[in-house]
C-alpha positions as CSV (number, residue, x, y, z in Angstrom):
1,M,-0.1,-0.2,-0.1
2,D,1.4,3.3,-1.0
3,R,1.2,6.3,1.7
4,L,0.3,10.0,1.5
5,A,1.0,12.1,4.2
6,I,0.0,15.7,4.3
7,Y,2.2,17.5,7.7
8,R,1.7,21.0,10.0
9,I,-1.8,21.9,8.6
10,E,-2.2,25.1,10.7
11,F,-4.9,27.0,11.6
12,H,-6.8,28.5,14.1
13,G,-9.5,26.6,15.5
14,H,-11.6,26.4,18.8
15,C,-11.2,22.7,20.8
16,G,-11.0,22.8,24.6
17,V,-13.0,22.1,27.6
18,T,-13.1,25.6,28.9
19,E,-15.2,28.4,27.0
20,E,-12.2,30.3,26.7
21,E,-10.4,28.0,24.5
22,R,-14.2,27.6,22.2
23,T,-14.9,31.0,22.2
24,I,-11.0,33.0,21.6
25,G,-9.6,29.5,20.0
26,Q,-6.0,28.6,19.8
27,R,-3.2,27.1,16.9
28,L,-4.1,23.7,15.9
29,S,-1.8,21.3,14.0
30,V,-2.5,18.5,12.1
31,D,-0.6,16.1,10.5
32,V,-2.4,13.1,7.8
33,E,-1.1,10.1,6.6
34,M,-3.4,7.9,3.6
35,A,-2.9,4.2,2.8
36,C,-4.2,4.0,-0.8
37,D,-2.9,3.1,-4.1
38,F,-0.9,5.4,-6.8
39,S,-0.7,2.9,-9.5
40,D,-3.6,4.1,-11.7
41,A,-2.2,8.0,-11.4
42,A,1.1,6.7,-11.7
43,R,0.6,5.6,-15.2
44,S,-1.9,8.4,-16.0
45,D,0.2,11.2,-14.5
46,Q,-3.4,13.1,-14.1
47,L,-4.7,14.4,-10.9
48,K,-8.0,13.1,-10.9
49,D,-6.4,9.2,-10.5
50,T,-4.9,10.3,-7.0
51,I,-5.4,12.4,-3.8
52,D,-5.9,16.0,-4.6
53,Y,-4.1,16.9,-1.4
54,D,-4.5,21.0,-1.9
55,R,-8.3,20.4,-1.9
56,L,-8.7,17.6,1.2
57,C,-6.2,20.7,2.9
58,G,-8.5,23.4,2.3
59,E,-11.4,20.7,3.9
60,I,-9.2,19.7,7.1
61,V,-8.7,23.8,7.3
62,K,-12.3,24.5,6.6
63,I,-12.9,21.4,9.5
64,G,-11.0,23.0,11.9
65,R,-11.5,26.4,11.6
66,E,-15.6,26.0,12.2
67,S,-16.2,23.4,14.4
68,R,-16.5,24.0,17.8
69,V,-15.8,20.9,19.8
70,H,-14.1,20.3,23.9
71,L,-11.9,17.3,22.9
72,I,-9.4,17.2,20.2
73,E,-10.0,13.7,19.8
74,T,-13.2,14.8,18.3
75,L,-12.3,17.0,15.4
76,A,-9.4,15.1,15.1
77,E,-12.6,11.7,14.6
78,R,-14.2,14.9,12.2
79,I,-11.5,15.1,10.4
80,A,-10.7,10.9,9.8
81,G,-14.7,11.0,8.4
82,K,-14.0,12.9,6.3
83,I,-10.7,11.9,4.2
84,L,-11.9,8.5,4.6
85,E,-15.3,9.7,2.4
86,D,-12.8,8.7,-0.3
87,R,-13.4,5.6,-1.1
88,R,-9.4,5.4,-2.9
89,I,-8.2,5.8,1.0
90,A,-8.0,2.2,2.9
91,S,-7.4,4.1,6.1
92,V,-5.8,7.2,8.1
93,T,-3.4,8.4,10.6
94,V,-4.4,11.8,11.8
95,R,-2.1,13.5,14.8
96,L,-3.8,17.0,15.9
97,K,-1.7,18.7,18.0
98,K,-2.8,22.0,20.5
99,C,0.6,24.1,20.0
100,L,-0.4,26.7,23.0
101,P,-2.3,24.3,25.8
102,P,-3.8,26.9,28.8
103,R,-0.9,25.4,31.2
104,E,1.8,27.1,31.2
105,E,4.0,24.0,32.5
106,I,3.4,22.6,28.7
107,Q,6.3,24.0,26.6
108,G,6.0,21.6,23.2
109,G,1.6,21.0,23.1
110,V,-0.6,18.2,23.6
111,A,-1.6,15.9,20.8
112,V,-3.9,13.0,20.0
113,E,-3.2,10.9,17.2
114,I,-6.0,8.2,15.8
115,V,-5.7,5.5,13.3
116,R,-9.3,4.8,11.8
117,G,-9.9,2.1,8.5
118,A,-12.3,2.7,5.6
119,E,-15.2,0.7,6.7
């Protein structure tokens, strides 16, 4: 199985347990890795035969900016679900990171990673 990865898709999102986090928002970062088959694209050299990562990135950012959720796990699940709508994708790994969580001792962010397969 082939893989497509997009790293550090960053946006201002509204995700957190506190009302302040959901209202004011914060910087979030997403990495996605998808298992798919690129053999058709390699033969045709046509965008229609592969995963359009530009379009997909826009969809991820839209979900991230428009969602108002308590947990980063919930947002990661929504992103994974959107990616798996493309039947050419067999599975996806989504890593979602709060870049500056509301705890001053955490300097490197907080992240979740989920792995989902197509049904």
